[in-house]
Structures are given as structure tokens and as C-alpha cells.
N, C-alpha and C positions, 0 to 999 in steps of 0.2 A: 435542558438538553442531559444533565448529569442523569436523569431517569433513563436514558437509553442506555449509558454506559452502567448504570447499577444491574439494570434487566439482563444486559452481556455477563457482567461478572457473576451475577447468581444463577445463570444459566450454565456455567463454568463450574462453580465451586459454591460453598457455602460462605457466608459473609455476615457477622451480626451488623445490626444497625449502627454500633458504634464503631466498627471497622469502616464500614461505607461512609460514615460521617467523616472519618481521619481522611480517606480517599477524596472524598468532595471536596475537603478544606484545601487542598493543594493542587485540585483541578481548575483548569482555565479554559472556558469556553472561547473558540475564534471562529468568526463568520468570513467567510471568503468569497469573493464575487467571482462568477466564471471568469477563467482566465488569470485569476490573481494568484500571486505565488506565496507559498508557505515557506519555501526554503529557495534561495538562489544561489547558484553555484559560487563557490567562492566564500560564502558564509559558513560559520561553525553551528551544526546542527545539535540542540540543546534539549530536545524534548522526546518524550515518547509520546506519538500521536494516535488518537483512535478516532475514526471517521464516525460521527454520529449521523449525519444527513451528507448526501451528495455523492460526488465521484471526483477522485484526484488521480494524479499519474506521477511517476517518478521517470525522470528522463535526463539525457546527456545531449548534448549538441557537439558535434565533430569540428575540426578545422575546416570543413567544406560547407558547414552551416546545416548538415542535415541531423534531425532528431533520432535518438534511439531511445526507445520507451522501454525501460527496464520491467516496471509493473504497473498494475492500477490498483485503486483501493476504493472500496464503496462501503455503504453503512455496516458496521460491526467488524470492520477490517482495520488493521495497524498500518502505518505509514511512516516513514522516517529514512534517515541515512544514518545506518548503524555503525559504519566505518568513524564518519565524523562524530558521531555521539561519544563511540568508547573511546576514540582517540584525542578529541579535540581538535581535530586537522578540518581544514577548511573542505567543504564538500565538493566533490566533482559533479553533483548532479543538481537538477531543479526539480521542485515539487510545485505544481499548480493545479488549480481547481478546473476539471473539465467542464462542471456546471456548479450553480451555486451550493456551497457547500459549509457543512459545521464541522469542526473538530474539536476534541477535548484534549489539551496539552497539560502534560504532567511533566515538569523539569527534571533533569536527569538525576540530582540530588534527591529530589521529593520522591521519585521513583524507587530508587536505590533504597531510602529510608522505609517506604512501605514493603518493597519485597523483604527487607530484613524483618520487619515486625510482623508481616503476615505472610505465613508459610504457604497458605492455599493461593495468594497471588505469586509468590514465587515459583511454585509448582506450574502454574498457569503459563508463566513467562516461559519457563523452561520448556513447556509442551509446545508452545506456540514457536519458540526458536528452533525445536527439532523438526516440526514441520517445515518450516520455511526452509531449512537446510534440504531436507528432502524434496521439496519443490523446485529448488534452485539446481540440485542435482538433475532432475527429470528435464528441467528447461533446456539447461546445457546440453544433455543427451538428445533432445528433439532438435535444437538449432544445428547441431552437427551430424544428425545420422537421417533426419525425416525429409520428405519431399515437402514442398510449399502446401500441397493439399493435406498432407497428413497434419502439418503445423496447425493450419487452419481448423481443421477436424477437433483436433485436440483442443484449440483455443475455445471452440463454441462449446465442447464438453465441458471444459473447466467453468467459462465464465457465463455459458447459458444466456439468459435475458440480459444479463449485463451487459453483453455485446452489442445490444440494440441502442444502448446509450452512448456508445463510442463511435467517434469519427472513423471513417475508414481508413484514412491515412495514419491514424495513430495505432488502429490494429495492424496495419502491414508494417509500422516501425517495429511495433513489439514482436512481430513475426521474424523480422529480419527479411522482409521482401519489398519490392516496390510497390506502390498502389494498383500498378497496371497489372502486376502478376496476381494481385488478390483479387481484383476485378475479374480477371480470366479463371482464376480457380473457383469463384463463387458462381460463375456462368456454367462452369463445368458440373458443378454439385447440383446445381438446380435442374439438370436434364436428367 
């Protein structure tokens, strides 16, 4: 599975075989069954996680028992709880596998060491964080200013074929609408 991560890295920047071996030496592969947790609320998140195979989601559960999906991650995407990782505080979120998945994990300490020794990895991380920030701003704007139909269309544009792998109730949760509203929107769009 490291080969998948290696191909990802080499598509983004130039790494020597020695540098890739340094990364491989601190990488751990974790297999998850469908519905298995990678992180549970209350635990401290200690990794940078790269999805090699499968599909995962980050979500919280409110006091009424309703799920609120923050994001999804599929092959070649990163997932984790940045706040818990940076502050060492218990996570407010859960991360679980929507389908059987394989993730590559690197501890925070090892990842910090790699980014200090490999400037191209540090540059890649900064680019990912910048893009993530922009995506978060766009998502917040969409949630407070768009209709359910507009949110769903934007979701389909962003996630494309990935949306076919996701249960409808999870898509509705991500969009901040009820499953019934999503069903109505989808019917209207088919007309």
C-alpha cells in the first residue's frame, strides 16, 4: 500500500528513493472494515492519515443523536482531526469507514520530522492546508447562503462519482438537510 502513497507524493513533487524510504520507514498501514472507527469522539488524534483505498467520513453526533457529517475522504485524500492533532485535546469527532478501507498513518512526531527534513513535503502540506481552508470557507458560505438544490448541485460537482458510493442519509447530513428534502431535490432535478 505504500506504493499508492509513493505515487501520490511523486505526482505532487520530486522525491529521491532515499527520501521515500525515510517516509516508508515511519508509515503504518491500517485496514478498516466497513463501519469500523479510525477515531472516536473523546480520543486524542495523533496521526496524519492518507486514504489508500476506500471511503471514510468525519462526523459528530449532537445531543439529540443526529449525525452531522463534516467531510468525506476517498483514495488519495487526507483525513483526520486537525484541532485534536495540533492541541493534543480530545476529539469532538468520529471518523469511520463507509466501506472497507486502508489508510496510511504517520504519527505527528514523525510527520513533523519528515516535513522539517523534506522541504518538498512541507511545501505540499502547506498547499493542502491552504486548499482545505478555501474549501472550508466555500462550504460555510454555501451552507448559509444556498438553497438545498444549490447545495446538492455543488456537492455533485465536487464529489462527482464518489457521491454514488455514499448513502443518501450521509449526503443529506453533509448538506445540512433532511433525507426527505434531499429526496425531493433529487426528484426535482430528474425532471
